[in-house]
PAKOL-349310 format. One line per 10 residues: number of its first residue (from 1); their letters; for each residue x, y, z of N, C-alpha, C. Coordinates in steps of 0.2 Angstrom, whole numbers, m for minus. Layout:
BEGIN
NUM	A	X Y Z X Y Z X Y Z; ...
END
This chain:
BEGIN
1	NGQFIQAPGA	191 m200 883 190 m205 878 189 m202 871; 192 m196 870 193 m193 863 186 m190 861; 181 m189 865 175 m186 864 172 m182 869; 168 m177 868 164 m174 873 157 m172 870; 152 m170 874 145 m168 871 145 m160 871; 141 m157 867 140 m150 867 133 m148 864; 131 m142 866 124 m140 863 124 m137 856; 120 m140 852 121 m137 845 117 m130 844; 113 m128 849 110 m122 848 107 m120 855; 103 m114 855 101 m112 862 95 m116 865
11	GTNVASMSFA	93 m114 871 88 m118 874 91 m123 879; 87 m127 882 89 m132 887 91 m139 883; 97 m141 885 99 m148 883 100 m152 889; 99 m159 888 99 m164 893 103 m170 891; 107 m172 896 110 m179 895 109 m183 901; 107 m189 901 105 m193 907 107 m200 907; 107 m203 912 109 m210 913 106 m214 919; 106 m220 919 103 m224 924 109 m226 929; 109 m224 935 114 m226 940 114 m233 942; 119 m237 941 119 m244 941 124 m247 947
21	ETAGTYEITV	126 m242 951 131 m244 957 127 m245 963; 131 m247 968 128 m248 975 126 m242 978; 120 m242 982 117 m236 985 122 m233 990; 122 m227 990 126 m223 995 126 m216 993; 130 m212 997 131 m205 996 138 m204 991; 137 m200 986 142 m199 981 144 m192 980; 150 m191 978 152 m184 975 152 m185 968; 149 m181 964 149 m181 957 152 m176 954; 158 m177 950 162 m172 947 161 m172 940; 160 m166 937 159 m165 930 165 m162 927
31	GHFDESDGNA	168 m165 922 173 m163 918 171 m159 912; 173 m153 912 170 m149 906 175 m143 904; 173 m140 899 177 m135 896 174 m128 897; 176 m125 902 173 m118 904 177 m113 900; 175 m111 894 178 m106 890 177 m99 892; 181 m95 889 181 m88 891 176 m83 887; 172 m86 883 167 m82 878 160 m84 880; 158 m85 886 151 m86 888 151 m88 895; 144 m87 898 143 m90 905 137 m95 905; 138 m101 903 133 m106 902 131 m108 909
41	VLSLLVNGVV	125 m111 910 123 m114 916 121 m121 916; 123 m125 921 122 m132 921 119 m134 928; 114 m139 927 111 m141 933 111 m149 934; 112 m151 940 112 m159 941 105 m160 944; 102 m166 941 95 m168 943 96 m175 944; 92 m177 950 91 m184 952 84 m186 952; 82 m191 947 75 m192 946 70 m186 945; 73 m182 941 69 m176 939 70 m170 944; 73 m171 949 73 m165 954 80 m162 954; 80 m155 953 86 m152 953 90 m152 960
51	RETFTWDQNA	96 m154 960 100 m154 966 104 m148 967; 107 m146 961 112 m140 961 113 m137 954; 114 m131 954 115 m127 948 121 m123 949; 125 m123 943 131 m118 944 132 m115 937; 136 m109 937 137 m105 931 144 m106 929; 145 m107 923 152 m108 920 155 m101 919; 158 m98 924 161 m91 924 168 m91 925; 172 m96 923 179 m96 924 182 m93 917; 184 m87 917 186 m84 911 194 m83 910; 197 m88 914 205 m87 913 207 m91 907
61	GDAIANPSSF	203 m96 904 205 m100 899 204 m97 892; 205 m101 887 204 m99 880 196 m100 878; 195 m97 872 188 m97 870 187 m104 866; 191 m109 866 190 m115 863 192 m121 868; 190 m127 866 191 m133 871 199 m134 870; 203 m133 875 210 m135 876 211 m136 883; 218 m137 885 219 m138 892 218 m132 896; 219 m126 893 218 m120 898 211 m119 899; 206 m121 895 199 m120 897 196 m126 901; 199 m132 901 197 m138 905 196 m136 912
71	NEYTFAGVAL	190 m139 915 189 m137 922 185 m143 925; 184 m143 931 180 m148 935 176 m145 940; 170 m147 941 165 m145 946 162 m151 950; 162 m151 957 160 m157 960 153 m155 964; 148 m159 963 142 m159 967 143 m164 973; 142 m161 979 144 m165 985 138 m168 988; 138 m173 991 133 m176 995 127 m178 992; 127 m182 986 122 m184 982 120 m191 984; 114 m192 987 112 m199 988 109 m202 982; 111 m208 981 109 m212 975 108 m219 977
81	AAGDVVAISG	103 m222 973 102 m229 973 102 m232 966; 103 m238 966 103 m242 959 96 m240 956; 97 m238 949 91 m237 945 89 m230 945; 92 m225 950 91 m218 949 93 m215 943; 89 m210 940 91 m207 934 94 m201 936; 101 m200 934 105 m195 935 105 m191 928; 104 m184 928 104 m180 922 108 m174 923; 110 m171 918 113 m164 918 109 m161 913; 107 m154 915 103 m150 910 105 m143 910; 106 m140 904 109 m134 904 108 m130 898
91	QPDGGEPLRV	109 m123 898 108 m119 893 115 m116 891; 117 m116 884 123 m113 882 123 m105 882; 128 m102 882 128 m94 882 134 m92 878; 133 m87 874 138 m84 869 141 m89 865; 148 m89 865 151 m94 862 153 m101 866; 150 m102 871 151 m107 876 146 m112 875; 147 m118 871 141 m122 870 141 m128 875; 142 m127 881 141 m132 886 145 m139 885; 151 m138 883 155 m144 882 157 m148 888; 154 m154 889 154 m158 894 158 m165 892
101	DYLDFTSVDG	163 m167 896 167 m172 895 165 m179 898; 164 m178 905 162 m184 909 159 m183 916; 156 m188 919 154 m188 926 158 m193 929; 161 m191 935 164 m196 940 160 m197 946; 159 m203 948 155 m204 954 160 m207 960; 161 m204 965 165 m206 971 161 m207 977; 161 m213 980 157 m214 986 161 m211 992; 157 m207 996 160 m204 1002 157 m206 1009; 153 m212 1009 151 m215 1015 152 m222 1015; 151 m226 1020 152 m233 1020 146 m237 1017
111	GGEPVEDLQA	141 m233 1014 136 m237 1012 137 m240 1005; 142 m238 1001 143 m240 995 150 m241 993; 152 m246 989 159 m246 987 161 m241 982; 167 m238 982 168 m233 977 168 m236 970; 166 m232 965 166 m235 958 174 m236 956; 175 m241 954 182 m243 952 184 m239 945; 189 m236 945 192 m233 939 196 m237 935; 193 m239 929 196 m244 925 198 m240 918; 197 m234 918 198 m230 912 205 m228 911; 208 m229 906 215 m227 905 216 m220 902
121	PIVTSVSAAG	221 m217 904 222 m210 902 224 m210 894; 223 m205 891 224 m205 884 228 m199 882; 231 m199 876 234 m193 873 229 m189 869; 229 m182 871 224 m178 867 227 m173 862; 234 m172 863 237 m168 857 244 m170 858; 248 m169 852 255 m170 852 258 m165 847; 264 m163 848 267 m158 843 275 m159 843; 278 m159 838 285 m160 838 288 m154 833; 294 m151 835 297 m146 832 301 m148 826; 300 m147 820 305 m149 815 311 m144 815
131	IASAGGGTTT	316 m146 811 322 m143 811 324 m140 803; 325 m134 803 325 m131 796 332 m127 795; 336 m127 800 343 m124 799 348 m127 803; 354 m126 802 360 m129 805 361 m126 812; 364 m130 817 365 m127 823 360 m130 828; 361 m128 834 356 m130 840 357 m137 842; 357 m138 848 358 m145 850 352 m149 852; 346 m147 852 340 m151 854 334 m149 850; 329 m153 851 322 m151 848 317 m153 854; 311 m152 853 306 m154 858 300 m157 855
141	VTVTYADNVA	297 m162 859 291 m165 858 286 m164 864; 280 m161 862 275 m160 868 269 m164 867; 268 m168 873 262 m173 873 258 m171 878; 251 m170 877 246 m168 882 242 m175 883; 242 m176 890 238 m182 892 232 m180 896; 227 m184 896 221 m182 900 218 m189 903; 214 m188 908 212 m194 912 205 m192 915; 201 m197 916 194 m196 919 195 m194 926; 200 m196 929 202 m194 936 208 m189 937; 214 m192 936 220 m188 937 226 m192 934
151	LDASSIDVAD	230 m189 931 237 m192 929 241 m192 935; 245 m197 936 250 m198 941 257 m194 938; 258 m188 940 263 m184 938 270 m188 938; 271 m192 944 277 m195 945 279 m200 940; 274 m202 936 275 m208 931 278 m205 924; 278 m198 923 280 m195 917 287 m193 918; 291 m197 913 298 m196 913 301 m197 906; 308 m197 906 311 m197 899 310 m204 896; 308 m209 899 307 m216 896 300 m216 893; 296 m211 893 289 m211 890 289 m212 882
161	ISVSGPGGAL	294 m208 879 294 m208 872 301 m210 869; 301 m213 863 308 m214 860 307 m211 853; 313 m208 851 314 m205 844 319 m208 840; 317 m210 834 322 m213 829 322 m210 822; 327 m210 819 328 m207 812 333 m210 808; 335 m207 803 340 m210 798 346 m213 801; 348 m210 806 355 m212 810 354 m216 816; 347 m218 817 346 m222 823 342 m219 828; 343 m221 834 339 m218 840 342 m212 843; 338 m207 845 340 m201 848 339 m202 855
171	TVTGVTLNTG	343 m197 859 342 m198 866 337 m192 869; 332 m195 873 328 m190 877 331 m188 883; 333 m182 884 337 m179 889 333 m176 895; 327 m174 894 323 m171 900 316 m170 898; 312 m169 903 305 m168 902 302 m163 907; 298 m158 905 295 m153 910 287 m154 909; 284 m153 915 277 m153 915 274 m145 915; 268 m144 912 266 m137 912 263 m136 919; 260 m141 922 258 m140 929 261 m146 934; 263 m144 939 266 m149 944 261 m153 947
181	GDGTPRSATY	262 m159 950 257 m163 954 252 m167 950; 249 m171 953 244 m175 950 238 m171 947; 235 m173 942 229 m169 939 228 m171 932; 223 m167 929 222 m168 922 219 m162 919; 221 m160 913 226 m164 909 233 m161 911; 238 m165 908 245 m163 909 249 m163 903; 252 m158 901 256 m157 895 264 m158 897; 267 m163 894 274 m165 895 278 m162 889; 283 m158 890 288 m156 885 294 m160 886; 296 m164 881 302 m169 881 307 m165 877
191	TVAAPGGSWD	313 m165 880 319 m162 876 323 m168 873; 324 m168 866 328 m173 862 334 m170 860; 340 m174 861 346 m171 859 347 m173 851; 351 m168 848 353 m169 841 358 m174 840; 358 m178 835 364 m182 834 370 m179 833; 376 m181 837 382 m178 836 383 m171 840; 377 m169 843 378 m163 847 375 m157 844; 374 m157 837 370 m151 834 367 m154 827; 362 m150 825 359 m152 819 363 m150 813; 364 m154 808 367 m152 802 364 m157 796
201	TADNGAYTVA	367 m156 790 364 m159 784 365 m167 785; 369 m169 788 370 m177 789 364 m179 793; 360 m175 796 354 m177 800 348 m177 796; 348 m175 790 342 m173 786 338 m180 786; 331 m179 786 327 m185 785 321 m185 790; 317 m190 790 311 m190 794 312 m194 800; 309 m191 806 310 m194 812 303 m196 815; 303 m202 818 297 m205 821 297 m205 829; 292 m202 832 291 m202 839 286 m208 841; 289 m212 845 285 m218 848 283 m217 855
211	LAGGQVLDTS	277 m219 857 275 m218 864 275 m225 867; 279 m226 873 280 m233 876 274 m234 880; 272 m241 880 266 m243 884 268 m244 891; 263 m243 896 265 m245 903 269 m239 906; 270 m234 903 274 m228 906 270 m223 910; 266 m220 906 262 m214 909 255 m217 912; 254 m216 918 249 m219 922 244 m214 925; 238 m216 927 234 m212 931 234 m214 938; 231 m210 942 232 m212 949 229 m218 952; 225 m222 947 223 m228 948 227 m234 945
221	GNAVAANAAL	233 m232 942 237 m237 939 236 m238 932; 231 m236 929 229 m237 922 234 m233 918; 237 m236 912 242 m234 908 240 m232 901; 243 m226 899 242 m224 892 244 m230 887; 240 m231 882 242 m236 877 248 m234 873; 252 m239 871 258 m238 867 256 m236 860; 260 m232 857 259 m229 850 265 m229 847; 266 m233 842 273 m234 838 274 m228 834; 268 m224 832 269 m219 827 265 m213 830; 267 m211 836 263 m205 840 263 m199 835
231	TSFNVAVPVT	269 m197 833 270 m191 828 277 m192 825; 278 m187 821 284 m187 817 286 m180 816; 293 m179 814 295 m172 812 301 m173 807; 302 m168 803 307 m168 798 313 m164 800; 319 m166 798 325 m162 798 327 m160 791; 327 m154 789 328 m152 783 333 m146 783; 339 m147 785 345 m142 785 347 m141 778; 347 m135 775 349 m133 768 356 m135 767; 357 m138 761 364 m140 760 367 m135 756; 373 m132 759 377 m127 756 381 m129 751
241	PPPSAEPVRV	380 m126 745 384 m128 739 392 m127 740; 396 m130 738 404 m129 739 405 m122 735; 410 m119 738 413 m113 735 415 m114 728; 414 m109 724 416 m109 717 424 m110 716; 426 m114 711 433 m115 710 436 m109 707; 432 m104 705 435 m98 701 439 m94 706; 445 m92 705 449 m88 709 446 m82 711; 447 m80 717 445 m73 720 451 m69 721; 452 m63 718 457 m59 719 456 m53 724; 461 m52 728 461 m47 733 467 m42 731
251	EAETMDLQGF	465 m36 729 470 m31 727 474 m29 733; 481 m29 732 485 m27 738 483 m20 741; 481 m15 737 480 m9 739 474 m8 744; 469 m14 743 463 m14 748 465 m17 754; 471 m20 756 472 m23 762 474 m18 767; 474 m20 773 476 m16 779 484 m15 779; 486 m9 778 493 m8 776 497 m5 783; 502 m9 784 507 m6 790 514 m5 787; 515 1 785 522 3 782 521 3 775; 518 m2 771 517 m1 764 512 5 762
261	VAANNVHASN	513 7 756 509 13 753 507 11 746; 501 13 744 499 12 737 502 16 732; 503 14 726 506 18 721 502 16 714; 501 21 710 498 20 704 503 18 698; 501 13 694 505 10 689 501 7 684; 502 8 677 498 5 672 500 m3 672; 505 m5 674 507 m12 673 504 m16 679; 500 m13 684 498 m17 689 490 m18 688; 488 m24 691 481 m25 691 477 m20 694; 472 m18 691 467 m12 694 471 m6 694
271	GQFIQAPGGG	477 m5 691 481 1 690 484 3 697; 485 m1 702 489 0 708 492 m6 711; 498 m4 714 501 m10 718 503 m6 725; 506 m10 729 509 m7 736 516 m8 735; 520 m4 739 527 m4 740 529 m1 746; 535 m3 748 538 m1 755 542 6 753; 540 11 757 543 17 756 550 18 759; 552 13 763 558 13 766 560 6 769; 566 6 773 568 m1 775 563 m4 781; 565 m9 784 562 m12 789 556 m17 787
281	TNVAGFNFAG	552 m19 792 547 m24 790 540 m20 788; 537 m22 783 531 m19 781 526 m25 780; 520 m24 782 514 m29 782 508 m26 779; 505 m31 775 498 m30 772 494 m36 774; 488 m35 776 484 m41 778 477 m40 777; 473 m45 778 465 m45 777 463 m51 781; 456 m51 783 453 m56 786 449 m60 780; 450 m67 780 447 m71 775 440 m71 775; 437 m69 769 429 m69 769 426 m75 766; 430 m79 763 427 m85 760 425 m90 764
291	AEGVYNLKLG	422 m96 762 420 m101 766 426 m106 768; 425 m109 773 431 m113 775 432 m119 770; 439 m120 770 441 m125 765 448 m125 764; 450 m129 759 457 m130 757 458 m125 750; 463 m121 750 464 m116 745 471 m116 742; 471 m115 735 478 m113 732 478 m105 732; 484 m103 734 485 m96 734 490 m94 728; 489 m88 726 494 m85 720 495 m78 722; 502 m76 722 504 m70 723 506 m66 717; 504 m61 715 507 m57 710 511 m51 712
301	YFDESDGQSQ	517 m50 710 522 m45 712 527 m44 707; 531 m39 708 537 m37 703 543 m38 706; 547 m43 704 553 m46 706 558 m42 702; 561 m36 704 565 m32 700 572 m35 700; 577 m32 696 584 m35 695 589 m31 700; 586 m26 704 591 m22 708 590 m23 715; 589 m29 717 588 m31 724 586 m38 726; 586 m40 732 584 m47 734 580 m46 740; 574 m44 739 569 m43 745 567 m50 747; 564 m49 753 561 m56 757 554 m54 759
311	LSLLLNGEEI	550 m60 757 543 m59 759 540 m66 762; 536 m65 767 533 m71 771 526 m70 770; 522 m76 770 515 m76 770 513 m79 777; 509 m76 781 507 m78 787 499 m79 787; 498 m85 791 491 m87 792 490 m86 800; 486 m82 802 484 m81 809 491 m80 813; 496 m77 810 502 m75 813 507 m81 812; 505 m87 809 510 m92 808 513 m92 801; 519 m92 800 522 m92 793 520 m99 790; 517 m98 784 516 m104 779 520 m104 773
321	DSFVWDADAG	524 m98 772 528 m98 766 533 m92 766; 539 m93 764 544 m87 764 548 m88 758; 550 m83 755 555 m83 749 558 m77 748; 564 m77 744 568 m71 742 567 m70 735; 566 m63 734 565 m61 727 572 m60 723; 574 m66 721 580 m66 718 580 m68 710; 575 m67 707 575 m67 700 577 m61 696; 583 m61 694 587 m55 691 586 m54 684; 582 m58 680 582 m58 673 578 m52 670; 573 m50 675 569 m44 672 572 m38 673
331	GSIVNSTSYA	568 m32 672 570 m26 672 571 m23 679; 574 m17 680 575 m15 687 569 m10 689; 564 m10 685 558 m6 686 552 m10 685; 546 m7 686 540 m11 686 538 m11 678; 538 m17 675 536 m18 669 534 m26 668; 533 m28 662 531 m34 660 536 m39 662; 543 m37 661 548 m42 662 550 m43 669; 548 m39 674 549 m40 681 543 m42 685; 537 m43 681 531 m46 684 533 m53 686; 530 m56 691 531 m63 693 525 m65 697
341	EREIVAISIE	525 m72 698 519 m75 702 522 m80 706; 519 m81 712 521 m87 716 515 m90 719; 515 m97 718 509 m101 720 510 m105 727; 506 m105 732 506 m108 738 500 m113 738; 501 m120 738 496 m124 737 493 m128 743; 487 m130 743 484 m134 749 484 m131 756; 482 m125 756 482 m121 763 475 m122 766; 474 m124 772 468 m125 775 466 m118 778; 460 m115 776 458 m108 779 451 m108 781; 450 m105 786 443 m104 789 441 m97 788
351	TGDLLQLSGT	434 m96 788 431 m89 788 434 m85 794; 436 m79 792 438 m75 797 446 m75 799; 449 m80 796 457 m81 797 460 m75 794; 466 m73 798 470 m67 795 475 m69 791; 476 m67 785 481 m68 780 485 m62 780; 492 m62 780 496 m56 780 502 m58 776; 504 m52 772 511 m52 768 516 m48 772; 521 m51 774 526 m47 779 533 m48 775; 536 m42 774 542 m42 771 547 m36 772; 553 m37 769 558 m32 770 561 m30 763
361	PDGGEPLRID	561 m24 761 564 m22 754 571 m23 754; 574 m23 748 582 m23 748 584 m20 742; 589 m16 742 592 m12 737 587 m7 734; 587 m8 727 582 m4 723 575 m7 722; 574 m13 726 568 m17 725 563 m16 731; 558 m11 730 554 m9 736 548 m14 737; 548 m20 736 543 m25 738 536 m23 735; 536 m22 728 530 m20 725 526 m26 724; 520 m26 727 515 m32 727 509 m30 724; 506 m34 720 500 m32 716 494 m35 719
371	FLEYAFVGDL	494 m41 720 488 m45 722 489 m51 726; 484 m54 729 484 m61 731 478 m64 729; 478 m70 726 472 m73 724 471 m80 728; 465 m82 729 464 m88 732 458 m92 728; 459 m99 727 455 m103 723 453 m109 727; 447 m111 728 445 m117 732 446 m123 729; 449 m128 732 451 m134 729 448 m140 733; 445 m139 739 442 m145 743 440 m143 750; 436 m147 753 434 m146 760 440 m147 765; 439 m144 771 444 m145 776 445 m153 778
381	PIV	451 m155 779 451 m162 781 448 m163 788; 445 m169 789 441 m171 795 447 m173 800; 447 m170 806 452 m171 811 449 m176 815
END
């Protein structure tokens, strides 16, 4: 019921009540938090007479009141009549302040009717994992339920909660319990699927977790109350700014060269270009390190007047451009008159793609290539 009692200091502390049920023999179960930082002592008294005393020496739980330190102890065979004074009396020890949650009375003979359990289970804690980065297909919501007797573990399923956010309802795909079988408390961890299969910036916003009524039951059929705002979590995937539109230059001499060799020349960007030392096919390539998107490419090269070389541009082995170096207006050597540029527009490229320049020299024109530039012009088209 969201509360317990505890001893504020040392010495004997007492809590009592007048028994109002039918006379008979009862089991009295004490729900308490047997923490790991002390060995408190508690006694049961009927009309001032001590019936039994036990020590709180379960040290497996935490040093605070939580599901791991919760425990129950049963006093058996207690004869009671209406009007009897039932009391618990104890002394705290160390950091264990005798935290008592409830007493349950169960008739064990035919002399009295069992005390009817009308107390509904409750939620004692809830947590939801927020999302702060892209990727991942799920998140989790953990709800801890408690009852004065026991939770019906079979009633805990994916229909217990619903999750809604900016894009509508999410799907709860599974649930696991920290402890199987009926009992109390029970922590249920629900798995919630991300919209569209994975978290991204389109999912950013606040999400509300609601608890459905009539779903989670105790063993007497009492249900946890509905809660339309059980908890919430935020999705805040950082928005990646688009790549700069400024062109990025890859010098040819820094590429992976197959056949090509680097040569020094004052007319070249960065003082070097590459050229074919002989006939046959020569290849220069690199793996694209920019962000995925649509790019315009620009090739800087020297189209001399003493040959008609051929060059192809390949993307992951597929030809996306091919042309013949047939501009004969310039000089037959590397200088400002033979320098030329070629632009290839609107090429879709992803990070890690392989770009290659593959060509064959001709005559006195040894395929002198200076650089390849790429400039971002837009996002990849949605397929």
